[in-house]
C-alpha positions as CSV (number, residue, x, y, z in Angstrom):
1,X,0.0,0.0,0.0
2,X,1.5,3.4,-1.0
3,X,2.2,5.8,1.7
4,X,2.5,8.8,-0.7
5,X,0.2,11.8,0.0
6,X,-2.8,11.8,-2.3
7,X,-3.8,14.8,-4.4
8,X,-7.1,15.4,-6.1
9,X,-6.5,16.0,-9.9
10,X,-9.3,18.3,-11.1
11,X,-8.6,17.6,-14.8
12,X,-5.9,16.1,-17.1
13,X,-2.5,17.7,-16.4
14,X,0.4,18.2,-18.8
15,X,2.4,14.9,-19.1
16,X,5.6,16.5,-17.7
17,X,3.7,17.8,-14.6
18,X,2.0,14.4,-14.0
19,X,5.4,12.6,-14.2
20,X,6.9,15.2,-11.8
21,X,4.1,14.9,-9.2
22,X,3.9,11.1,-9.4
23,X,7.4,10.8,-8.0
24,X,6.1,12.3,-4.7
25,X,2.3,11.9,-4.6
26,X,-0.5,9.7,-5.7
27,X,-3.0,11.5,-8.1
28,X,-6.7,10.8,-7.9
29,X,-8.6,11.9,-11.1
30,X,-11.6,13.7,-9.8
31,X,-12.6,14.4,-13.4
32,X,-13.1,10.6,-14.0
33,X,-15.6,10.2,-11.0
34,X,-19.1,9.4,-12.3
35,X,-20.7,11.3,-9.4
36,X,-18.3,14.1,-8.6
37,X,-20.5,15.8,-5.9
38,X,-21.1,12.6,-4.0
39,X,-17.4,11.6,-4.1
40,X,-16.3,15.0,-2.7
41,X,-18.8,14.7,0.2
42,X,-17.9,11.1,0.9
43,X,-14.1,11.8,0.9
44,X,-13.9,15.2,2.5
45,X,-10.7,15.6,4.5
46,X,-9.1,12.5,3.0
47,X,-6.8,14.3,0.6
48,X,-3.5,16.1,1.2
49,X,-4.6,18.7,-1.4
50,X,-5.5,19.3,-5.0
51,X,-3.8,20.2,-8.2
52,X,-5.5,22.0,-11.1
53,X,-5.0,24.3,-14.1
54,X,-6.4,27.7,-14.7
55,X,-8.7,26.4,-17.3
56,X,-10.3,24.0,-14.8
57,X,-10.3,26.4,-11.8
58,X,-11.2,25.1,-8.3
59,X,-14.8,25.5,-7.1
60,X,-16.0,25.8,-3.5
61,X,-16.9,22.1,-3.1
62,X,-13.3,21.1,-3.8
63,X,-12.0,23.8,-1.4
64,X,-14.3,22.3,1.2
65,X,-13.0,18.8,0.5
66,X,-9.4,19.8,1.0
67,X,-10.1,22.2,4.0
68,X,-6.9,23.2,5.7
69,X,-4.7,21.8,2.9
70,X,-3.4,23.2,-0.4
71,X,-4.6,23.8,-4.0
72,X,-1.7,24.2,-6.5
73,X,-2.7,25.7,-9.8
74,X,-0.7,25.4,-13.1
75,X,-1.2,28.8,-14.6
76,X,-1.5,32.4,-13.6
77,X,-5.2,32.9,-14.0
78,X,-7.0,32.8,-10.7
79,X,-10.6,33.9,-11.8
80,X,-11.7,30.2,-11.7
81,X,-10.3,29.6,-8.3
82,X,-12.9,30.2,-5.6
83,X,-10.6,32.3,-3.3
84,X,-13.5,33.2,-0.9
85,X,-14.1,29.5,-0.3
86,X,-10.4,29.0,0.0
87,X,-10.3,31.6,2.8
88,X,-13.3,30.2,4.4
89,X,-11.9,26.7,4.5
90,X,-8.3,27.8,5.3
91,X,-6.9,26.4,2.0
92,X,-3.6,27.7,0.8
93,X,-3.7,28.4,-2.9
94,X,-0.8,28.8,-5.3
95,X,-0.4,29.9,-9.0
96,X,2.6,30.0,-11.3
97,X,3.3,33.7,-12.0
98,X,6.4,35.4,-13.6
99,X,7.9,32.3,-15.2
100,X,5.7,32.8,-18.3
101,X,6.0,36.6,-18.6
102,X,8.6,36.6,-21.4
103,X,6.9,34.1,-23.6
104,X,3.5,35.7,-23.3
105,X,5.0,39.1,-24.1
106,X,6.9,37.6,-27.0
107,X,3.6,36.2,-28.4
108,X,1.9,39.6,-27.9
109,X,4.5,41.2,-30.2
110,X,4.3,38.2,-32.6
111,X,0.6,39.0,-32.8
112,X,1.3,42.7,-33.3
113,X,3.6,41.9,-36.2
114,X,1.3,39.2,-37.7
115,X,-1.8,41.4,-37.7
116,X,-0.2,44.6,-38.9
117,X,2.0,43.0,-41.6
118,X,-0.7,40.4,-42.4
119,X,1.9,37.7,-42.1
120,X,-0.5,34.7,-41.8
121,X,-2.6,35.8,-44.8
122,X,0.6,36.4,-46.8
123,X,1.8,32.9,-45.9
124,X,-1.5,31.4,-47.1
125,X,-1.2,33.5,-50.3
126,X,2.1,32.0,-51.1
127,X,1.1,28.4,-50.3
128,X,-2.1,28.8,-52.4
129,X,0.2,29.6,-55.4
130,X,-1.1,33.1,-55.8
131,X,2.2,34.9,-55.8
132,X,3.1,34.2,-59.5
133,X,-0.3,35.7,-60.4
134,X,0.0,39.0,-58.6
135,X,2.1,40.8,-56.0
136,X,0.7,40.6,-52.4
137,X,-1.0,43.8,-51.1
138,X,0.4,46.4,-48.7
139,X,0.2,46.1,-45.0
140,X,1.0,48.4,-42.0
141,X,4.2,49.4,-40.4
142,X,4.8,48.6,-36.7
143,X,7.9,50.7,-35.7
144,X,7.1,54.1,-34.3
145,X,3.4,53.3,-33.8
146,X,1.5,54.1,-30.5
147,X,1.1,51.2,-28.1
148,X,-1.7,51.2,-25.5
149,X,-1.5,48.5,-22.8
150,X,-4.6,47.5,-20.8
151,X,-3.2,46.3,-17.5
152,X,0.4,47.2,-16.7
153,X,1.1,44.1,-14.5
154,X,3.8,41.6,-14.7
155,X,3.2,40.7,-18.3
156,X,2.2,44.2,-19.4
157,X,5.5,45.6,-18.2
158,X,7.4,43.1,-20.3
159,X,5.3,44.0,-23.3
160,X,6.2,47.6,-22.7
161,X,9.9,46.7,-22.5
162,X,9.7,44.8,-25.8
163,X,8.2,48.0,-27.4
164,X,11.4,49.9,-26.9
165,X,13.0,48.0,-29.8
166,X,10.3,49.3,-32.0
167,X,10.5,52.9,-30.9
168,X,6.9,52.8,-29.8
169,X,5.5,55.5,-27.4
170,X,3.6,53.7,-24.6
171,X,0.6,54.6,-22.5
172,X,-1.4,52.3,-20.2
173,X,-4.7,51.9,-18.5
174,X,-5.4,50.3,-15.1
175,X,-7.0,50.8,-11.8
176,X,-4.5,53.4,-10.9
177,X,-1.3,55.1,-12.0
178,X,1.9,53.4,-11.1
179,X,4.6,55.6,-9.6
180,X,7.6,53.5,-10.7
181,X,7.1,53.7,-14.5
182,X,7.7,56.5,-17.0
183,X,4.9,55.5,-19.4
184,X,1.9,57.7,-19.6
185,X,-1.2,56.8,-17.6
186,X,-4.7,57.0,-19.1
187,X,-7.6,56.6,-16.7
188,X,-10.1,56.7,-19.5
189,X,-9.9,53.4,-21.5
190,X,-11.7,54.8,-24.5
191,X,-9.3,57.7,-24.6
192,X,-6.4,55.2,-24.6
193,X,-8.0,53.2,-27.4
194,X,-8.5,56.4,-29.5
195,X,-4.8,57.3,-29.0
196,X,-3.4,53.9,-29.7
197,X,-2.5,52.2,-32.9
198,X,-2.2,48.9,-31.1
199,X,-4.2,48.1,-28.0
200,X,-2.7,45.1,-26.1
201,X,-4.8,43.5,-23.4
202,X,-2.8,41.9,-20.5
203,X,-5.1,42.5,-17.6
204,X,-6.5,39.7,-15.4
205,X,-9.8,38.0,-16.2
206,X,-12.7,37.7,-13.8
207,X,-15.8,39.7,-13.1
208,X,-14.0,42.9,-12.6
209,X,-12.8,43.0,-16.2
210,X,-15.6,41.1,-18.0
211,X,-16.5,42.9,-21.2
212,X,-14.0,45.6,-20.5
213,X,-13.2,45.9,-24.2
214,X,-16.7,46.8,-25.3
215,X,-18.3,48.3,-28.4
216,X,-17.3,51.9,-27.3
217,X,-13.7,51.0,-26.8
218,X,-13.6,49.2,-30.2
219,X,-15.2,52.2,-31.8
220,X,-12.5,54.5,-30.3
221,X,-9.8,52.1,-31.6
222,X,-11.3,52.5,-35.1
223,X,-10.7,51.0,-38.5
224,X,-7.0,51.7,-38.4
225,X,-6.4,50.2,-35.0
226,X,-5.3,46.8,-33.9
227,X,-6.5,44.8,-30.9
228,X,-4.3,42.1,-29.3
229,X,-5.5,39.9,-26.5
230,X,-3.2,37.6,-24.6
231,X,-5.1,37.8,-21.3
232,X,-8.5,36.1,-21.0
233,X,-11.3,35.8,-23.5
234,X,-13.8,37.2,-21.0
235,X,-12.2,40.7,-21.1
236,X,-13.5,41.3,-24.6
237,X,-17.2,41.7,-25.4
238,X,-17.1,39.0,-28.1
239,X,-20.4,40.1,-29.8
240,X,-19.0,43.6,-30.1
241,X,-15.8,42.3,-31.5
242,X,-17.5,40.2,-34.1
243,X,-19.6,43.1,-35.2
244,X,-16.5,45.3,-35.6
245,X,-14.7,42.6,-37.6
246,X,-17.7,41.8,-39.8
247,X,-18.3,45.5,-40.7
248,X,-14.5,46.3,-41.0
249,X,-14.6,48.8,-38.2
250,X,-11.2,47.5,-36.9
251,X,-7.9,47.3,-38.6
252,X,-6.9,43.9,-37.3
253,X,-7.3,41.5,-34.4
254,X,-4.7,39.1,-32.9
255,X,-6.2,36.7,-30.4
256,X,-4.7,33.9,-28.3
257,X,-7.7,33.6,-26.0
258,X,-11.5,33.3,-26.4
259,X,-14.7,33.4,-24.4
260,X,-15.6,29.8,-25.0
261,X,-12.4,28.0,-25.6
262,X,-11.7,25.9,-27.7
263,X,-14.7,27.0,-29.7
264,X,-14.1,30.1,-31.8
265,X,-16.9,32.0,-33.6
266,X,-17.0,31.3,-37.3
267,X,-16.7,35.0,-38.2
268,X,-13.2,35.1,-36.7
269,X,-12.0,32.3,-39.0
270,X,-10.5,32.6,-42.5
271,X,-10.6,36.4,-42.1
272,X,-7.5,38.3,-43.3
273,X,-8.0,40.8,-40.5
274,X,-7.9,38.2,-37.8
275,X,-4.9,36.1,-36.5
276,X,-6.3,33.4,-34.2
277,X,-4.1,31.2,-32.1
278,X,-5.0,28.2,-29.9
279,X,-4.0,29.7,-26.5
280,X,-0.3,29.1,-26.9
281,X,1.2,32.1,-25.2
282,X,2.9,30.1,-22.5
283,X,3.3,26.9,-24.7
284,X,7.1,26.7,-25.0
285,X,9.3,23.9,-23.7
286,X,11.1,26.4,-21.4
287,X,8.1,28.0,-19.9
288,X,6.2,24.7,-19.5
289,X,9.1,23.2,-17.6
290,X,9.4,26.3,-15.3
291,X,5.6,26.2,-14.6
292,X,5.7,22.5,-13.8
293,X,8.7,23.1,-11.5
294,X,6.9,25.9,-9.7
295,X,3.8,23.8,-9.1
296,X,5.9,21.1,-7.5
297,X,7.9,23.7,-5.5
298,X,4.7,25.2,-4.2
299,X,3.5,21.8,-3.0
300,X,6.8,20.9,-1.5
301,X,6.9,24.3,0.4
302,X,3.4,23.8,1.8
303,X,4.2,20.3,3.1
304,X,7.4,21.5,4.6
305,X,6.4,24.9,6.0
306,X,2.7,25.1,5.8
307,X,2.9,28.0,3.3
308,X,3.0,28.2,-0.5
309,X,5.6,30.2,-2.4
310,X,3.5,32.1,-4.9
311,X,-0.2,32.7,-3.8
312,X,-2.4,34.6,-6.4
313,X,-1.9,38.4,-6.3
314,X,-5.5,39.6,-6.2
315,X,-6.6,43.2,-6.6
């Protein structure tokens, strides 16, 4: 009989993380239980903790089941983690911040370049054999253009740093101005969108930011502006975005996240104004390994000291 601590697994985990955890714990797949609610009630208090991903979250009934223990989340998004229930049941929660900042910021700039220069459409043009028939059309320059950032947090700051190589003036919008940066602060999101050539969304998800990029913001960004989202799909009013794309009231859209992943509205597909990626901002070998290690380190820290290393930084 194994004496390893048993962790609830809320959904399928990356292979590398599963292998890393199985060296120290036994994993019980909650997602395979036919009657999840009954299982949690029956086995409350019997697990050393739980492990999840941002896409699965961790609801109140799981927090109650692992009361006084730990929930380790693979990912930075905490909107799906019931933190109020965690506090009520004295559950220590961890996420995996910082280790993915560079890769997410790199992808944001990849989307900026891909949308403005129409790189994906140009690639399809070549592969379709169209180049010998006619030269490809003109696109838009990136260097020197105005960059607006929605949410100057850990990732937003790295995006701003990347912009220096493109000589882009930067302004940002958030809950408040930040004293330790030189970028201009814009309290009015519509004013920022009206000023910006590129509006990059890097703020957290959750109810506080749901639909933040609405029809008025998209109208202010206008037919020459580009919207880039590497945060959460919920931050954008998807119906308003579809309307802007269909009526060509926006210059271009670069998306890595969506409201109902992995389902993407048909209107966003096969449109030369849209670059749509399958939520891959942190999907590099280097970042994946660092995130897996941080999940394991948070669990090890809890079992050694009673505290996790990287709890979610909530507003």
